C-alpha positions as CSV (number, residue, x, y, z in Angstrom):
1,M,243.3,340.2,120.5
2,R,244.9,337.7,118.2
3,S,244.3,337.3,114.5
4,V,244.9,334.7,111.8
5,R,244.8,335.7,108.2
6,T,242.0,334.1,106.2
7,R,240.6,334.4,102.8
8,P,239.5,337.2,102.7
9,L,238.6,337.8,106.4
10,H,240.6,337.7,109.6
11,L,240.0,334.9,112.2
12,L,239.9,337.0,115.3
13,I,240.5,335.3,118.7
14,A,238.5,337.6,121.1
15,L,240.0,338.4,124.5
16,S,236.6,337.7,125.9
17,V,233.3,336.4,124.6
18,A,229.7,337.2,125.5
19,A,227.9,334.0,126.4
20,A,224.4,333.5,125.1
21,P,221.9,330.8,126.0
22,V,221.1,328.5,123.1
23,V,217.8,326.8,122.6
24,T,218.4,323.2,121.7
25,A,216.2,320.6,120.2
26,T,215.5,319.4,123.7
27,G,215.2,322.9,125.0
28,I,212.1,324.4,126.7
29,L,210.8,325.7,123.4
30,A,211.4,322.5,121.5
31,A,208.5,320.1,120.8
32,A,209.8,316.5,120.8
33,S,206.8,315.4,118.8
34,A,207.6,317.7,115.8
35,P,211.4,318.0,115.6
36,A,211.3,319.2,112.0
37,M,209.0,322.2,112.6
38,A,210.3,325.7,113.0
39,R,210.1,327.3,116.4
40,T,209.2,330.9,117.1
41,A,211.5,333.0,119.2
42,P,210.7,333.3,122.9
43,E,208.9,336.5,124.0
44,S,211.9,337.4,126.2
45,F,215.2,336.0,127.4
46,A,215.0,338.2,130.5
47,D,214.2,335.4,133.1
48,L,216.8,333.1,131.7
49,A,219.4,335.9,131.6
50,A,218.7,336.9,135.2
51,K,219.2,333.4,136.3
52,L,222.4,332.8,134.5
53,Q,224.3,336.2,134.8
54,P,225.5,335.5,138.4
55,S,227.5,332.5,137.1
56,V,229.4,334.6,134.5
57,V,232.5,336.6,135.5
58,N,234.8,339.2,134.0
59,I,238.5,338.4,133.9
60,S,241.2,341.0,133.9
61,S,244.8,339.9,133.5
62,S,248.0,341.9,133.5
63,S,251.4,340.9,132.1
64,T,254.9,342.5,131.9
65,I,256.5,343.0,128.5
66,Q,260.2,343.3,128.8
67,A,261.8,346.1,126.6
68,R,264.1,345.0,123.9
69,G,267.8,346.0,124.1
70,G,267.4,348.7,121.4
71,D,264.2,350.2,122.7
72,R,264.3,353.9,123.6
73,P,261.9,356.4,125.0
74,G,259.9,358.5,122.5
75,P,257.3,358.0,119.8
76,E,257.0,354.5,118.3
77,I,257.0,353.7,114.6
78,P,253.5,353.1,113.3
79,M,252.8,349.5,112.2
80,F,253.3,348.9,108.5
81,P,253.8,345.8,106.5
82,P,257.5,344.6,106.6
83,G,259.4,346.2,103.7
84,S,256.9,349.0,103.3
85,P,258.5,352.3,102.1
86,F,256.5,354.0,104.9
87,E,258.3,351.9,107.5
88,Q,261.7,353.4,106.5
89,F,260.2,356.9,106.1
90,F,258.9,357.0,109.7
91,K,262.1,355.4,111.0
92,D,264.2,358.1,109.4
93,F,261.8,360.8,110.6
94,L,261.8,359.7,114.2
95,E,265.6,359.3,114.3
96,R,266.0,362.9,113.2
97,N,263.6,364.1,115.9
98,R,264.9,362.2,118.9
99,P,265.7,364.5,121.8
100,Q,269.2,365.9,121.6
101,G,271.4,367.7,124.2
102,R,274.2,370.2,123.7
103,G,276.6,367.5,122.9
104,G,274.4,365.9,120.2
105,P,272.3,362.8,120.5
106,Q,271.8,361.6,124.1
107,P,273.1,358.2,125.1
108,Q,270.6,355.4,124.6
109,Q,268.7,354.7,127.8
110,P,267.1,351.3,128.3
111,A,263.3,351.5,128.0
112,P,261.4,350.5,131.1
113,D,259.4,347.3,131.1
114,R,255.7,347.9,130.3
115,K,252.5,346.5,131.8
116,T,249.8,345.3,129.5
117,Q,246.2,344.4,130.4
118,S,243.6,342.2,128.7
119,L,240.0,341.7,129.4
120,G,238.0,338.5,129.0
121,S,235.1,336.5,130.3
122,G,234.6,333.2,132.2
123,F,232.0,331.2,134.1
124,I,231.8,329.5,137.5
125,I,231.5,325.7,137.4
126,D,231.9,325.1,141.1
127,A,230.4,327.1,144.0
128,S,233.8,326.8,145.8
129,G,235.4,329.1,143.2
130,L,236.5,327.1,140.1
131,I,236.2,329.2,136.9
132,V,236.6,328.2,133.2
133,T,237.9,330.6,130.6
134,N,240.0,330.5,127.4
135,N,243.8,330.0,127.7
136,H,244.5,333.0,125.5
137,V,242.6,335.3,127.9
138,I,245.2,334.6,130.7
139,D,248.2,333.4,128.7
140,G,251.4,334.9,130.1
141,A,249.6,336.8,132.9
142,D,251.4,337.9,136.0
143,E,248.2,338.6,137.8
144,I,244.6,337.6,137.2
145,T,241.6,339.4,138.7
146,V,238.0,338.1,138.6
147,T,235.0,340.4,138.9
148,L,231.7,338.8,139.9
149,S,228.3,340.0,138.7
150,D,227.8,341.9,142.0
151,N,231.2,343.8,141.3
152,T,233.1,341.8,143.9
153,T,236.7,341.4,142.8
154,L,238.9,338.4,143.7
155,K,242.4,337.4,142.9
156,A,242.6,334.2,140.9
157,E,245.3,331.5,140.7
158,L,245.8,329.3,137.6
159,V,244.9,325.7,138.2
160,G,245.9,324.5,134.8
161,K,245.7,325.3,131.1
162,D,245.6,323.6,127.7
163,E,246.8,325.4,124.7
164,R,245.7,322.7,122.2
165,V,242.0,323.3,123.0
166,D,242.4,326.9,124.4
167,V,240.9,326.2,127.8
168,A,242.1,327.3,131.2
169,L,240.9,326.6,134.8
170,L,241.1,329.3,137.5
171,R,240.4,329.2,141.3
172,V,239.3,332.0,143.5
173,K,238.6,332.0,147.3
174,P,235.2,333.6,147.9
175,D,233.7,334.5,151.3
176,K,230.5,332.6,150.4
177,P,229.4,330.0,147.9
178,L,229.1,331.2,144.3
179,V,226.4,330.6,141.7
180,A,227.7,327.9,139.3
181,A,226.7,327.0,135.8
182,S,226.5,323.4,134.6
183,F,227.9,321.8,131.4
184,G,225.2,320.4,129.1
185,D,225.4,317.9,126.3
186,S,226.7,319.8,123.3
187,D,226.0,316.9,121.0
188,T,222.2,317.5,121.3
189,A,222.5,321.1,120.0
190,R,221.1,321.3,116.5
191,V,221.6,323.8,113.8
192,G,218.8,326.4,114.3
193,D,218.5,326.0,118.1
194,W,218.4,329.2,120.1
195,V,221.4,330.1,122.2
196,L,222.3,332.8,124.7
197,A,225.8,334.3,125.3
198,I,226.8,336.3,128.3
199,G,230.2,338.0,128.6
200,N,232.3,341.2,128.8
201,P,232.6,342.7,125.3
202,F,235.0,345.6,125.0
203,G,235.2,345.7,128.8
204,L,231.7,346.9,129.2
205,G,230.7,344.3,131.8
206,G,228.0,341.7,131.8
207,T,226.3,341.8,128.4
208,V,223.7,339.4,127.0
209,T,223.3,338.5,123.3
210,A,221.1,335.9,121.6
211,G,221.2,334.0,118.4
212,I,221.1,330.5,117.0
213,V,223.4,327.6,116.3
214,S,224.5,328.3,112.7
215,A,226.6,325.2,112.1
216,R,228.3,322.3,113.8
217,G,231.7,320.7,113.4
218,R,233.6,323.7,112.1
219,D,237.3,323.4,111.5
220,I,238.9,326.9,111.7
221,R,242.5,325.5,111.6
222,S,243.3,326.7,115.1
223,G,244.4,323.3,116.5
224,P,244.3,319.5,116.0
225,Y,241.0,319.1,117.7
226,D,238.9,321.7,116.0
227,D,235.2,320.9,116.2
228,F,233.6,324.3,116.8
229,I,229.9,325.2,117.2
230,Q,229.2,328.2,115.0
231,T,226.7,330.8,116.2
232,D,225.4,334.2,115.1
233,A,225.0,335.4,118.7
234,A,227.0,338.6,118.8
235,I,230.5,337.9,120.1
236,N,233.1,340.7,120.3
237,R,236.5,341.4,121.7
238,G,236.4,340.8,125.4
239,N,233.9,337.9,125.1
240,S,236.4,335.1,124.9
241,G,236.0,332.5,127.6
242,G,232.4,333.3,128.2
243,P,229.7,330.6,128.0
244,L,227.2,329.7,125.3
245,F,224.0,328.6,126.9
246,N,221.1,326.6,125.6
247,M,217.5,327.3,126.6
248,N,217.7,324.9,129.5
249,G,220.5,327.2,131.0
250,D,223.2,324.6,130.3
251,V,226.6,325.6,129.0
252,I,227.0,324.0,125.5
253,G,230.1,325.9,124.4
254,I,232.9,328.3,125.4
255,N,233.0,331.3,123.1
256,T,236.5,331.6,121.6
257,A,236.8,333.1,118.1
258,I,235.1,335.1,115.4
259,Y,235.5,335.8,111.7
260,S,235.6,339.5,111.2
261,P,237.2,342.0,108.8
262,S,237.2,344.7,111.4
263,G,237.4,343.2,114.9
264,G,233.6,343.5,115.6
265,S,231.0,340.9,115.3
266,I,229.5,340.1,111.9
267,G,227.5,337.2,113.2
268,I,230.1,334.4,112.7
269,G,231.3,333.3,116.1
270,F,232.8,330.0,117.2
271,S,232.5,328.1,120.5
272,I,234.4,325.1,121.9
273,P,231.8,322.3,122.4
274,A,231.0,321.6,126.0
275,N,231.6,317.8,125.6
276,M,235.1,318.5,124.6
277,A,235.7,321.3,127.1
278,K,234.5,319.4,130.2
279,N,236.8,316.5,129.6
280,V,239.7,318.9,129.4
281,V,238.5,320.8,132.5
282,A,238.3,317.5,134.5
283,Q,242.0,316.8,133.5
284,L,243.1,320.3,134.5
285,K,241.4,320.0,137.8
286,E,243.0,316.6,138.6
287,F,246.4,316.9,137.0
288,G,246.9,320.6,136.3
289,K,247.3,319.7,132.6
290,A,245.4,317.8,129.9
291,R,246.4,314.2,129.6
292,R,245.2,312.7,126.3
293,G,245.0,309.2,124.8
294,W,247.7,308.4,122.2
295,L,247.6,305.8,119.5
296,G,251.0,306.6,117.9
297,V,250.2,307.0,114.2
298,R,250.7,309.7,111.6
299,I,247.7,310.0,109.4
300,Q,246.5,311.6,106.2
301,Q,243.2,312.1,104.4
302,V,241.8,309.3,102.2
303,T,241.2,310.8,98.8
304,P,239.0,309.3,96.1
305,D,242.1,308.2,94.2
306,I,243.5,306.5,97.3
307,A,240.2,304.7,97.9
308,E,240.0,303.6,94.3
309,S,243.5,302.2,94.3
310,L,242.8,300.1,97.4
311,G,239.4,298.9,96.5
312,L,237.6,301.0,99.1
313,K,234.1,302.0,98.0
314,E,234.1,305.4,99.6
315,P,236.9,307.8,100.5
316,I,236.4,307.5,104.3
317,G,238.6,307.0,107.3
318,A,242.2,308.0,108.2
319,M,245.1,306.5,106.3
320,V,248.1,305.5,108.4
321,A,251.2,307.2,106.9
322,G,253.6,306.2,109.7
323,V,253.7,304.3,113.0
324,N,255.6,305.5,116.0
325,E,258.3,303.0,117.1
326,G,257.3,301.5,120.4
327,G,253.9,303.1,120.4
328,P,250.4,301.6,121.0
329,A,249.7,301.2,117.3
330,E,252.9,299.2,116.7
331,S,252.0,296.9,119.6
332,A,248.6,296.5,118.0
333,K,250.2,295.5,114.7
334,I,248.8,298.5,112.9
335,R,250.8,299.1,109.7
336,N,251.6,301.8,107.2
337,G,248.9,301.9,104.6
338,D,246.1,300.7,106.9
339,I,243.0,302.8,106.7
340,I,241.3,303.3,110.1
341,T,237.5,303.3,109.5
342,K,236.3,302.8,113.1
343,F,237.8,303.6,116.5
344,N,236.3,302.2,119.7
345,G,233.1,301.5,117.9
346,Q,232.8,305.0,116.4
347,D,232.9,305.7,112.7
348,V,235.9,307.6,111.4
349,K,234.4,309.5,108.5
350,E,237.3,311.9,107.9
351,M,240.9,312.1,109.0
352,K,240.2,315.0,111.3
353,N,237.8,312.8,113.4
354,L,240.4,310.4,114.6
355,P,242.7,312.7,116.7
356,R,239.7,313.9,118.8
357,L,238.3,310.4,119.3
358,V,241.7,309.2,120.4
359,A,242.4,312.2,122.7
360,E,239.1,311.8,124.5
361,T,239.7,308.1,125.3
362,A,241.1,307.2,128.7
363,I,244.8,306.5,128.9
364,G,245.5,302.7,129.3
365,Q,242.1,301.7,127.9
366,E,242.1,298.9,125.4
367,V,239.9,299.7,122.4
368,P,238.9,298.0,119.1
369,V,240.3,299.6,115.9
370,T,238.8,298.6,112.6
371,L,241.1,298.8,109.6
372,W,240.8,298.4,105.8
373,R,243.7,296.2,104.8
374,D,244.4,294.2,101.7
375,G,240.9,294.6,100.4
376,H,239.0,293.7,103.5
377,E,238.2,294.8,107.1
378,V,240.5,293.8,110.0
379,T,239.9,294.6,113.7
380,V,242.8,294.9,116.2
381,Q,242.9,295.8,119.9
382,A,245.0,298.8,120.9
383,K,245.9,299.8,124.4
384,L,246.2,303.6,124.4
385,G,249.2,305.4,125.9
386,E,249.5,309.1,126.9
387,L,250.1,311.7,124.2
388,P,253.7,313.0,124.5
389,D,254.2,316.7,124.9
390,D,256.1,317.0,121.6
391,Q,256.7,315.0,118.5
392,K,259.9,314.8,116.4
393,V,259.9,316.2,112.9
394,A,261.5,314.4,110.0
395,A,264.7,316.0,108.7
396,G,264.6,317.8,105.4
397,V,266.0,316.5,102.1
398,A,267.9,318.8,99.8
399,P,266.4,319.1,96.3
400,G,268.4,318.6,93.2
401,K,268.9,316.4,90.1
402,M,270.3,312.9,90.3
403,E,273.8,312.3,89.1
404,G,275.7,309.1,88.5
405,A,274.0,305.8,87.3
406,K,271.4,306.2,84.6
407,P,267.9,306.3,86.2
408,T,265.0,304.1,85.2
409,E,262.1,305.9,83.5
410,I,258.5,305.2,84.3
411,A,256.9,307.4,81.6
412,S,253.3,306.7,82.6
413,L,253.9,308.4,86.0
414,G,256.4,311.0,84.8
415,L,259.2,309.6,87.1
416,Q,262.8,308.7,86.7
417,L,264.0,306.4,89.6
418,S,267.4,305.3,90.8
419,A,268.7,302.9,93.4
420,L,270.1,304.2,96.8
421,T,273.8,304.1,95.9
422,P,276.4,305.7,98.2
423,E,276.6,308.6,95.7
424,N,272.8,309.2,95.8
425,R,272.7,309.0,99.6
426,D,275.4,311.7,99.7
427,R,273.8,313.8,97.1
428,F,270.4,313.9,98.8
429,Q,271.7,313.7,102.4
430,L,270.0,310.3,103.0
431,S,271.0,308.2,105.9
432,P,272.9,304.9,105.5
433,E,269.8,303.2,107.0
434,Q,267.4,304.7,104.4
435,K,265.6,302.1,102.3
436,G,263.5,302.4,99.1
437,V,263.9,303.9,95.7
438,V,264.9,307.6,95.2
439,I,263.2,309.9,92.7
440,A,265.8,311.2,90.2
441,D,263.6,313.5,88.2
442,V,259.9,314.5,87.7
443,A,258.3,315.4,84.4
444,A,256.6,318.7,84.3
445,N,252.7,318.5,84.1
446,S,252.8,314.8,85.1
447,S,250.7,313.1,87.7
448,A,253.8,313.0,90.0
449,A,254.4,316.7,89.6
450,E,250.8,317.5,90.4
451,R,251.1,315.5,93.6
452,G,254.1,317.5,94.7
453,L,256.8,314.8,94.2
454,K,260.3,316.1,93.6
455,P,263.9,314.8,93.1
456,G,265.2,313.4,96.4
457,D,261.9,312.0,97.6
458,V,262.1,308.3,98.4
459,I,259.5,305.7,97.5
460,L,259.2,303.1,100.2
461,E,256.1,301.1,99.1
462,V,253.9,300.6,96.1
463,Q,250.4,299.3,96.7
464,Q,251.4,298.6,100.3
465,E,254.4,296.4,99.3
466,A,258.0,297.4,100.0
467,V,260.2,298.3,97.1
468,N,264.0,298.2,97.0
469,S,264.8,298.9,93.4
470,P,263.4,300.8,90.3
471,A,262.5,297.4,88.9
472,D,260.3,296.6,91.9
473,V,258.4,299.9,91.3
474,Q,258.0,299.2,87.6
475,A,256.7,295.6,88.3
476,R,254.2,296.9,90.9
477,V,252.9,299.5,88.5
478,E,252.5,297.0,85.7
479,T,250.5,294.7,88.0
480,V,248.1,297.6,88.9
481,R,247.7,298.5,85.2
482,K,246.7,294.9,84.4
483,Q,244.0,295.1,87.1
484,N,242.5,298.1,85.2
485,R,242.9,300.4,88.1
486,K,243.0,304.2,87.5
487,S,245.8,305.0,90.0
488,V,248.7,303.4,91.8
489,L,249.4,304.1,95.5
490,M,252.9,304.9,96.8
491,L,254.3,305.5,100.3
492,V,256.7,308.4,99.9
493,Q,259.2,309.9,102.3
494,S,260.2,313.6,101.9
495,G,261.2,316.5,104.0
496,D,257.6,316.8,105.2
497,G,257.6,313.2,106.5
498,L,255.8,310.1,105.2
499,R,252.6,310.3,103.1
500,W,250.6,308.1,100.8
501,V,250.5,309.5,97.2
502,P,248.1,308.2,94.5
503,L,249.4,308.6,91.0
504,S,247.1,308.5,88.0
505,L,247.7,305.9,85.3
506,A,245.1,307.4,83.0
507,S,247.6,309.1,80.6
508,V,251.2,308.9,79.5
509,P,253.1,312.2,79.8
510,S,256.2,313.3,78.0
511,K,259.6,312.2,79.2
512,P,261.0,314.0,82.1
513,G,263.0,317.1,81.2
514,K,262.0,317.0,77.5
515,P,259.4,318.9,75.6
516,G,256.3,316.8,74.6
């Protein structure tokens, strides 16, 4: 069981999930002629459950935890928040009560390695023995055992896993063909459709629960491709990896996580959509890992201020905040400051839509990318590469006040700016190749302070035009002001990397460092 602190609940990643069939708009209970009418619940899920249960399996994995150097036999300290007075109290108590021989405390003996077990769920997708589950169900396992619905147990081998989407593919070698489930089209599942979950909650074995699709497109901040189906079908610990079925008996999701203050179901569960999962599973089957399309851009959300400053009617799309050198985007002439509004013919409504669209596109495919640039739409062709395993992170910049030459003040933004002199490069640990204008000081309660700008940050562009001196910045700001725009857009480099920052021109704050 893994948990992520939320406000105010915990996001609990169940070690197995009960899969429940979901009734979709195209399901056996749906009437195509009246899509807006409410449907009554089926009299029973028994026939559907009996048909589907043989395709769902229980998964048991064991792993070895190596003892730390200082571990010793005896009682363990209860878990308390770090720094808690109870932590030190119990530590002192247990130290005083360690077994002692005639000569005093016994020499420390290394603690033996320990075996841990976890239980989860999965489902068969091929009669020959291919099984899908969550990566966190089998992560770090030394041994994986699959139990079929007739209680047959089989040893499983790992075919491949993908941590980004939390999917794993296993293989068993059965004596006879297995009953397999089929992936359905998760995009057709509508809020309010019935669903059925079958899994192994709390290690009890095959259990069926039913509910509805509560929401679509949920982002629970578990990864870059979050697009979960939310359901109120009961999902508990031990249900992870189990299938979420629609009323046609198709898998439309893999049950993965729940919101819960206690570890038990409160009717808020999350499933990976089948359309995302089956693409990953196909990659795992063929390559043993997930291979994703890669555009080679760093992006940020388009805010209303950014949209207004660039003449975009709505805050839509993903704004390019950096282009990887030698990547597909650079070859396609995509630039910093472009806003990607469409990718391969699909609208990019929000920043979070783009990574998933790119990842699901075949490597080497050439696709059209529609950009908002210089006040109008531009379409370029980009040939996608393969997403690298890791990405480099920009080096940090030490904070501090500027010393040396007198900085230039732009009171309307609450900024004091200075050129990149050798003294300034040394002060803020900036490379000799660094270009732009460095921020010397930021006025409290100014637009710049509200946007998180700080001394040592470097302004590279203003309104998508490069700047090399404080005078350049000042001139660009005055041009924007004469156009009666409410904000000015700047490309800023900081310890967190590149980002576009809109600064309000609505008011003139007090001078930096002085009371107003």
